[in-house]
C-alpha positions in Angstrom: -13.9 45.4 -12.4 -10.7 43.4 -12.3 -11.0 42.9 -8.6 -14.7 41.8 -9.1 -13.4 39.2 -11.5 -10.9 37.9 -9.0 -13.4 37.6 -6.3 -15.7 35.5 -8.5 -16.5 32.4 -6.3 -15.5 29.9 -9.2 -12.2 31.8 -9.7 -11.4 31.7 -6.0 -12.4 28.1 -5.8 -10.1 27.1 -8.7 -7.2 29.1 -7.3 -7.5 27.5 -3.9 -7.9 24.0 -5.3 -4.8 24.6 -7.6 -2.7 25.5 -4.6 -4.0 22.6 -2.6 -3.3 20.2 -5.5 0.3 21.6 -5.8 0.8 21.0 -2.1 -0.6 17.4 -2.4 1.9 16.7 -5.2 4.8 18.2 -3.3 3.8 16.1 -0.3 5.8 18.3 2.3 2.7 19.1 4.4 0.3 16.5 5.7 -2.6 16.0 3.3 -5.2 16.4 6.0 -3.8 19.7 7.1 -3.8 20.9 3.5 -7.4 19.9 3.0 -8.6 21.5 6.3 -6.6 24.7 5.7 -8.1 25.0 2.2 -11.6 24.5 3.7 -11.1 27.3 6.2 -9.7 29.6 3.5 -12.8 29.1 1.4 -15.0 29.8 4.3 -13.1 33.0 5.2 -13.3 34.1 1.5 -17.1 33.6 1.5 -17.1 30.8 -1.2 -18.5 28.3 1.3 -21.1 29.5 3.9 -20.0 29.4 7.5 -22.9 27.1 8.4 -21.7 24.6 5.8 -18.2 24.3 7.2 -19.0 20.8 8.6 -21.3 19.7 6.0 -18.8 17.1 4.6 -18.3 15.5 8.1 -22.1 14.8 8.3 -22.1 12.9 5.0 -22.9 9.2 5.3 -19.5 8.5 3.6 -17.7 9.6 6.8 -19.7 7.2 9.0 -19.2 4.4 6.5 -15.4 4.9 6.4 -15.1 5.0 10.3 -17.2 1.9 10.6 -15.1 -0.1 8.0 -11.9 1.0 9.8 -13.3 -0.4 13.1 -14.8 -3.5 11.4 -11.4 -4.2 9.7 -9.6 -4.0 12.9 -11.9 -6.4 14.5 -11.6 -8.9 11.7 -7.8 -8.7 12.0 -7.8 -9.1 15.8 -10.1 -12.1 15.6 -7.5 -14.2 13.8 -10.0 -15.0 11.1 -7.7 -13.6 8.3 -4.6 -15.3 9.7 -6.5 -18.6 9.8 -7.5 -18.3 6.1 -4.0 -17.3 4.9 -2.4 -20.2 6.7 -4.8 -22.7 5.2 -4.3 -21.4 1.7 -0.4 -20.8 1.8 2.3 -23.2 2.3 0.7 -25.7 -0.1 3.5 -25.3 -2.6 7.2 -25.3 -2.5 7.3 -22.9 -5.5 7.8 -19.2 -4.6 6.0 -18.0 -7.8 2.9 -20.2 -7.1 3.0 -18.8 -3.5 3.2 -15.2 -4.9 0.1 -15.9 -6.9 -1.7 -17.3 -3.9 -0.6 -14.3 -1.9 -1.8 -11.8 -4.4 -5.1 -13.6 -4.9 -5.7 -13.7 -1.2 -4.7 -10.1 -0.8 -7.1 -9.0 -3.6 -10.0 -11.1 -2.1 -9.5 -9.6 1.4 -9.1 -6.0 0.1 -12.7 -6.0 -1.3 -14.0 -6.2 2.3 -11.5 -4.6 4.6 -9.1 -1.6 4.4 -6.3 -2.0 1.8 -3.6 -1.2 4.3 -4.8 -3.7 6.8 -4.9 -6.4 4.1 -1.4 -5.7 3.1 -0.2 -5.6 6.7 -1.7 -9.0 7.3 0.1 -10.4 4.3 3.6 -8.9 5.0 4.6 -11.5 7.7 3.6 -14.3 5.4 5.5 -12.7 2.5 8.6 -12.5 4.8 8.3 -16.1 5.6 8.0 -17.0 2.0 10.9 -14.8 0.9 13.1 -16.2 3.7 12.2 -19.7 3.0 13.0 -19.5 -0.6 16.1 -17.1 -0.1 14.4 -14.5 -2.3 14.5 -10.6 -1.8 11.5 -9.4 0.0 11.0 -6.7 -2.6 9.9 -9.2 -5.2 6.8 -9.9 -3.1 5.7 -6.7 -1.5 5.0 -4.4 -4.5 2.8 -7.1 -6.1 0.9 -7.5 -2.8 0.4 -3.7 -2.7 -0.8 -3.6 -6.3 -3.0 -6.6 -5.7 -4.7 -4.9 -2.8 -5.5 -1.8 -5.0 -7.0 -4.1 -7.7 -9.0 -6.2 -5.2 -10.5 -3.1 -3.6 -12.2 -2.3 -7.0 -14.6 -5.3 -6.7 -17.0 -3.9 -4.0 -18.8 -0.7 -3.1 -16.7 -0.5 0.1 -13.4 -1.8 -1.2 -11.8 1.6 -1.7 -12.6 5.1 -0.5 -13.2 6.4 -4.1 -15.8 3.5 -4.5 -17.5 4.6 -1.3 -17.5 8.2 -2.4 -18.7 7.5 -5.9 -21.5 5.2 -4.6 -22.7 8.0 -2.4 -22.7 10.5 -5.3 -24.7 8.1 -7.4 -27.3 8.0 -4.6 -27.4 11.8 -4.4 -28.0 12.1 -8.3 -30.2 9.1 -9.0 -31.7 8.3 -5.7 -30.1 4.8 -5.5 -26.5 3.9 -4.8 -24.4 1.3 -6.6 -25.0 -2.2 -5.2 -22.5 -4.0 -3.1 -21.2 -6.1 -5.9 -22.0 -3.8 -8.9 -18.3 -3.1 -9.1 -17.5 -6.8 -9.3 -17.6 -7.5 -13.0 -15.1 -4.8 -13.8 -13.2 -5.1 -10.5 -12.6 -8.8 -10.5 -11.8 -8.9 -14.2 -9.1 -6.3 -13.8 -7.8 -7.9 -10.7 -7.4 -11.2 -12.5 -5.5 -9.6 -15.4 -3.3 -7.6 -13.0 -2.4 -10.7 -10.9 -1.6 -12.7 -14.0 0.6 -10.0 -15.2 2.4 -9.4 -11.9 2.9 -13.1 -11.2 4.2 -13.9 -14.7 6.1 -10.8 -15.7 5.7 -7.9 -13.3 7.9 -9.3 -10.4 10.8 -9.7 -12.9 10.8 -6.0 -13.4 11.4 -5.2 -9.7 15.1 -4.6 -8.8 16.2 -6.6 -5.8 17.1 -3.5 -3.7 17.9 -5.3 -0.5 20.0 -8.4 0.0 19.0 -8.3 3.7 15.3 -8.6 4.0 13.0 -7.2 6.4 12.9 -10.6 8.2 16.6 -10.1 9.1 16.0 -6.6 10.6 12.7 -7.1 12.4 11.2 -10.5 12.3 14.3 -12.9 12.7 13.9 -13.3 16.4 15.4 -16.6 17.5 13.1 -19.4 18.6 11.2 -18.7 21.8 11.1 -21.0 24.7 7.5 -21.4 25.9 5.2 -23.9 27.6 1.9 -25.3 26.5 -0.4 -27.8 28.3 -2.3 -30.8 27.0 -5.7 -30.3 28.6 -7.8 -33.1 30.0 -10.3 -32.7 27.2 -7.7 -32.2 24.5 -8.0 -33.9 21.1 -4.1 -34.3 21.2 -4.2 -37.0 23.9 -2.5 -40.1 22.6 -1.4 -38.3 19.4 2.4 -38.5 18.6 4.9 -35.6 18.8 5.6 -35.6 15.1 1.8 -34.8 14.4 2.3 -31.6 16.3 5.4 -30.8 14.2 3.5 -31.4 11.1 0.9 -28.8 12.1 3.8 -26.3 12.7 5.4 -27.1 9.4 8.3 -28.7 11.3 9.4 -25.1 12.6 8.9 -26.3 16.2 11.0 -28.3 18.6 9.7 -30.1 21.7 12.8 -30.1 24.0 11.1 -31.5 27.0 7.9 -32.9 28.4 6.7 -32.6 32.0 4.5 -35.5 32.8 2.4 -36.1 35.9 3.2 -39.2 37.9 2.4 -40.6 41.3 5.0 -40.2 44.0 6.5 -43.8 44.9 6.5 -43.1 48.6 3.0 -41.4 48.6 0.6 -42.6 46.0 -1.8 -39.6 46.7 0.9 -37.0 45.8 1.6 -36.1 42.2 5.0 -35.0 41.0 6.2 -34.0 37.5 8.7 -36.2 35.7 10.7 -34.5 32.9 11.3 -36.4 29.6 14.2 -34.6 27.9 14.5 -34.6 24.1 11.4 -36.9 23.6 11.1 -39.2 20.6 9.0 -37.9 17.7 6.8 -40.9 18.4 6.2 -40.0 22.0 2.5 -40.1 22.7 0.9 -37.2 24.6 -0.8 -37.7 27.9 -3.5 -35.6 29.6 -1.9 -32.9 31.8 1.5 -33.1 29.8 3.4 -29.7 29.8 5.3 -29.3 26.6 8.5 -27.2 26.6 8.6 -26.0 23.0 10.9 -23.8 21.0 9.5 -21.9 17.9 9.3 -18.4 16.4 6.3 -16.1 17.3 4.5 -16.8 14.0 4.7 -20.6 14.6 3.5 -20.1 18.1 0.5 -18.3 16.8 -0.1 -21.1 14.2 0.0 -23.7 16.9 -2.3 -21.8 19.3 -4.8 -21.1 16.5 -4.8 -24.6 15.1 -4.9 -26.7 18.2 -6.5 -26.8 21.6 -3.2 -26.5 23.4 -3.2 -24.2 26.4 -0.5 -21.5 26.6 0.8 -21.5 30.2 3.5 -18.9 30.4 4.3 -17.9 34.0 0.7 -18.1 35.2 1.3 -14.8 36.7 -2.2 -13.5 35.6 -5.5 -15.4 35.3 -7.2 -16.7 32.3 -9.8 -14.1 32.8 -7.2 -11.4 32.8 -5.7 -12.7 29.6 -9.0 -12.1 27.9 -9.4 -8.6 29.3 -9.5 -5.5 27.1 -6.8 -3.9 29.3 -4.2 -6.6 28.5 -1.5 -6.2 26.0 1.3 -8.3 24.5 4.8 -6.8 24.2 8.1 -8.1 22.8 11.1 -6.6 24.8 14.9 -7.1 24.9 17.0 -7.2 28.1 19.7 -4.5 28.3 23.2 -5.1 29.3 23.1 -3.4 32.7 19.4 -4.2 33.4 18.5 -5.0 37.1 16.9 -8.3 36.0 20.2 -9.7 34.7 21.2 -12.7 36.8 17.7 -13.2 38.2 14.9 -15.6 37.3 11.2 -15.0 37.0 10.7 -16.7 40.5 13.2 -14.4 42.2 11.7 -11.3 40.6 8.3 -12.0 41.7 6.6 -11.2 38.3 3.3 -12.1 40.0 3.5 -8.9 42.1 3.8 -6.8 38.9 0.8 -8.6 37.1 3.2 -9.6 34.3 3.0 -12.9 32.5 6.2 -14.2 30.7 4.7 -16.0 27.7 8.0 -16.9 26.1 11.7 -16.2 26.0 14.3 -16.3 23.2 18.1 -16.3 23.5 20.6 -15.8 20.7 22.6 -18.8 19.6 21.7 -21.0 22.6 19.0 -23.5 23.4 17.4 -23.2 26.8 16.4 -26.4 28.6 15.1 -24.9 31.9 11.5 -24.2 32.6 10.4 -20.5 32.1 10.2 -19.9 35.9 13.8 -21.1 36.4 15.5 -19.3 33.5 18.1 -16.7 34.6 17.9 -13.7 32.4 20.9 -12.6 30.4 21.6 -9.4 28.4 20.1 -9.7 24.9 17.3 -12.0 26.0 14.1 -11.4 24.1 11.0 -11.7 26.3 7.4 -12.0 25.2 5.4 -10.3 28.0 1.7 -9.9 28.6 0.2 -7.7 31.2 -2.0 -4.8 32.0 -1.6 -1.9 29.6 -1.5 0.8 32.2 1.4 -0.9 34.1 3.2 -2.9 31.4 5.5 0.0 30.0 6.4 1.2 33.5 7.3 -2.3 34.6 9.3 -3.0 31.5 11.4 0.2 32.0 11.9 -0.7 35.7 13.3 -4.1 34.6 15.8 -2.5 32.2 14.2 -3.8 29.1 13.4 -2.1 25.8 10.4 -2.6 23.6 11.2 -4.0 20.2 9.7 -2.3 17.2 6.0 -3.0 17.3 4.7 -6.0 15.6 1.1 -7.3 15.5 1.7 -10.2 17.9 -1.6 -11.8 19.1 0.0 -14.7 21.1 -2.1 -15.2 24.2 -5.0 -13.2 22.8 -8.3 -15.0 22.7 -9.5 -15.8 19.1 -13.1 -15.5 18.0 -12.8 -16.8 14.4 -16.3 -18.2 14.2 -17.9 -15.1 15.7 -15.9 -12.9 13.3 -16.8 -15.0 10.3 -20.5 -14.8 11.3 -20.3 -11.0 11.5 -18.4 -10.8 8.3 -20.9 -13.0 6.3 -23.8 -11.2 7.8 -22.5 -7.7 6.8 -21.9 -8.9 3.3 -25.2 -10.7 3.0 -27.2 -7.6 4.2 -25.2 -5.4 2.0 -25.9 -7.5 -1.0 -29.6 -7.9 -0.2 -30.0 -4.2 0.3 -32.8 -4.2 2.9 -30.4 -2.2 5.2 -28.4 0.8 3.9 -24.7 -0.1 3.6 -23.5 2.6 6.1 -25.9 1.2 8.7 -24.8 -2.4 8.0 -21.2 -1.6 8.7 -22.0 0.6 11.7 -23.9 -2.4 13.2 -21.0 -4.7 12.3 -18.5 -2.3 13.9 -20.8 -2.2 17.0 -20.8 -6.0 17.1 -17.0 -6.1 17.2 -17.0 -3.5 20.0 -19.8 -4.8 22.3 -18.5 -8.4 22.1 -15.1 -7.1 23.0 -13.5 -8.6 19.9 -12.1 -5.2 19.5 -11.1 -3.7 22.9 -12.5 -0.2 23.7 -8.9 1.0 24.0 -8.2 0.2 20.4 -11.3 1.7 18.8 -9.9 5.1 18.2 -6.5 3.8 17.3 -8.1 1.6 14.6 -9.5 4.7 12.7 -7.2 6.5 10.4 -8.2 10.0 11.5 -6.1 11.9 8.8 -8.2 10.2 6.1 -11.4 11.1 8.0 -10.3 14.8 8.2 -9.2 14.7 4.6 -12.5 13.3 3.3 -14.7 15.6 5.6 -12.9 18.7 4.3 -12.9 17.6 0.7 -16.5 16.6 0.6 -17.4 20.1 1.8 -15.2 21.6 -0.9 -16.6 19.2 -3.4 -20.1 20.4 -2.5 -18.9 23.9 -3.1 -17.5 22.7 -6.5 -21.1 21.9 -7.4 -22.9 24.8 -5.7 -20.7 27.4 -7.4 -21.2 25.9 -10.8 -17.5 25.1 -11.2 -18.1 21.4 -12.0 -20.7 22.4 -14.7 -18.4 25.0 -16.1 -15.7 22.3 -16.6 -18.2 19.8 -18.1 -19.6 22.5 -20.5 -16.2 23.6 -21.6 -15.2 20.0 -22.4 -18.3 19.4 -24.4 -18.2 22.7 -26.3 -14.6 22.5 -27.2 -14.5 18.8 -28.5 -16.5 18.3 -31.6 -15.5 14.7 -31.8 -16.4 14.0 -28.3 -18.6 10.9 -28.0 -19.6 9.1 -24.9 -17.1 6.3 -25.5 -14.2 8.8 -25.9 -15.4 10.8 -22.9 -15.3 7.7 -20.7 -11.8 6.9 -21.9 -10.8 10.5 -21.1 -12.2 10.3 -17.5 -10.5 7.0 -16.9 -7.2 8.2 -18.1 -7.2 11.6 -16.4 -8.4 10.2 -13.0 -5.7 7.5 -13.1 -2.9 10.0 -13.9 -4.0 12.5 -11.4 -4.4 9.9 -8.6 -0.6 9.1 -8.9 0.1 12.6 -7.7 -2.8 13.5 -5.5 -4.7 11.3 -2.9 -7.4 9.2 -4.7 -10.2 10.4 -2.4 -9.5 14.0 -3.4 -9.6 13.1 -7.0 -12.9 11.2 -6.7 -14.5 14.0 -4.8 -13.6 16.6 -7.5 -13.9 14.5 -10.7 -17.1 12.5 -9.9 -19.3 15.6 -10.2 -17.6 16.5 -13.4 -18.2 13.0 -14.8 -21.9 13.2 -13.8 -22.4 16.5 -15.5 -20.4 15.4 -18.6 -22.6 12.3 -19.0 -25.8 14.4 -18.5 -24.5 16.9 -21.1 -24.1 14.1 -23.6 -27.5 12.7 -22.7 -26.4 9.3 -21.6 -26.2 7.2 -18.4 -23.9 8.4 -15.7 -22.9 4.8 -14.7 -20.1 4.2 -17.1 -18.6 7.6 -16.3 -18.7 6.9 -12.6 -17.3 3.5 -13.0 -14.4 4.9 -15.1 -13.7 7.5 -12.3 -13.7 4.7 -9.7 -11.3 2.5 -11.6 -9.0 5.4 -12.4 -8.9 6.7 -8.9 -8.1 3.3 -7.4 -5.4 2.2 -9.7 -2.5 4.5 -9.2 0.5 2.3 -9.9 3.1 4.8 -11.2 4.2 6.3 -7.9 4.4 5.1 -4.2 2.2 7.9 -3.1 -0.8 6.9 -5.3 -2.1 4.4 -2.7 -1.5 3.9 1.0 -0.6 0.3 0.6 2.1 1.3 -2.0 3.5 3.7 0.5 3.4 1.1 3.3 5.7 -1.4 1.5 8.3 1.2 0.2 10.5 1.4 3.2 10.5 -2.4 4.2 11.5 -3.5 0.7 13.9 -0.6 0.1 12.1 0.4 -3.2 13.1 3.6 -5.0 10.5 6.0 -6.4 11.3 4.9 -10.0 10.8 1.1 -9.2 7.0 1.8 -9.1 7.0 3.3 -12.5 8.9 0.4 -14.1 6.2 -2.0 -13.0 3.3 0.4 -12.8 3.6 1.7 -16.3 2.8 -1.7 -17.8 0.1 -2.5 -15.3 -1.5 1.0 -15.8 -1.6 0.5 -19.6 -3.3 -3.0 -19.1 -5.9 -1.4 -16.8 -6.5 1.4 -19.2 -7.1 -0.9 -22.1 -9.1 -3.7 -20.4 -10.8 -1.3 -18.0 -12.3 0.7 -20.9 -13.3 -2.6 -22.6 -14.9 -4.0 -19.4 -16.7 -0.7 -18.5 -18.3 -0.4 -21.8 -19.2 -4.2 -21.8 -20.8 -4.3 -18.4 -22.3 -0.7 -18.3 -24.3 0.6 -21.3 -24.9 4.2 -22.1 
């Protein structure tokens, strides 16, 4: 009889889940491996039928998550988000105002793309703001991570828990949450959170690093590169200082190569060099500008103007737009074979490599790119075919720098990306096409128009999250099929005489938030959402406030760095300690609990 009790499916399920949760909290084994192992064990023990082992992976949630990863990557690559951020930021010389703008922009973006992608886009801008105002980077990154979590609350695709809970509502009631059904609660909480973080929260963050990430990774000295004024350019007859204004005066034009007729032969054209041109020098059609600027400023110039990046002209314009072309930042080693040689003497053309730009420590370069003799320590911005670029770089004796999201020389399709983005949101709101299909079509548009190269499709998908979700959705189904969820809901109702719907919502909100600080929020959503539904049904009220409380609680884990992937992302760059999150997060969590409870009951009736 004792053994029969131990083999009860519910007991086995609770035991395996308990071990899994403990492993999630300890965080010594990858979460996807823990979830997959738990699934296999439950199948072997007979709790989950063998034919259902892949049931979770066929759930529409998985397709939606994969589509959103691809869609997010396409938006990032298009340059759309970069363009928006540059337009909004830099409007103030006050770091606090710029922090508010950064958080607001991050929150807005996070409702529509993956939170980690949103924070990753903002990090270089935060670095520039911190560096400009001589502030520790840590004062900016934690507020950005928290803003991304808050912003994700606002839409049905903003966070993975929102996607899961929307799907569970459809399974229960036949209709999912609408795209912006989360918005009244989500945007209200995001506004309160941003106000707190911008007014008080950042003051609670210890300045852990005197040396910011910009000094370690991003403080590459100004590149030398060449751009051309095309015959159809809008910059013809504009003055040099107009270009410097666009670049925020972070750009130097050290020379202009201008076409002129040969005095001996009027039919031949030669190039005349104008050294250190005046800021009032007017540009002419065909001018080649030798400019020095950092990589981000180069991106700004190329995105904001119609100037043409020349580089070494080693590969064609068509090749630059190819899916198989990649940009790489490398440093020349001391004993490298290319030391003492120039681009001309090396014959970069034979290797299919384009030297886009070059930077040298503590020295301004006045030669044209083709004539520069390489020295140890030179940083080269190269572009070439992916399959040969790494081999060529190794042969030249250069080392790739730590990977950065450099899109210099990459064609931008901002207008197309904006159209796809607005169409996806529009169809999602109207509801004539299911949300999973909308974002599958949007992801397909990114792929088939080559906005996202085929080689980057699989890299853009966070496969550990997909494996985690597929495994946990199968386990979650078993949680319902075995009656475990109903057992918990019944136990809570029967042992709480004072339990009212309002108290139950507060309990779900609090418990899901606390649990999400120790366990992946997706896992918490899969396990708690069925309990919340059954609890609401036991009390004879609408399930919507309960599901909304679960969604808010799962997506607002501010007490630890493992509560959200965006929080984990910024921990190392800013040098945060584990307890730093608790100092700021405890106040923010309390605000979310109080106002989240009020907003949920205000916008969602029983």
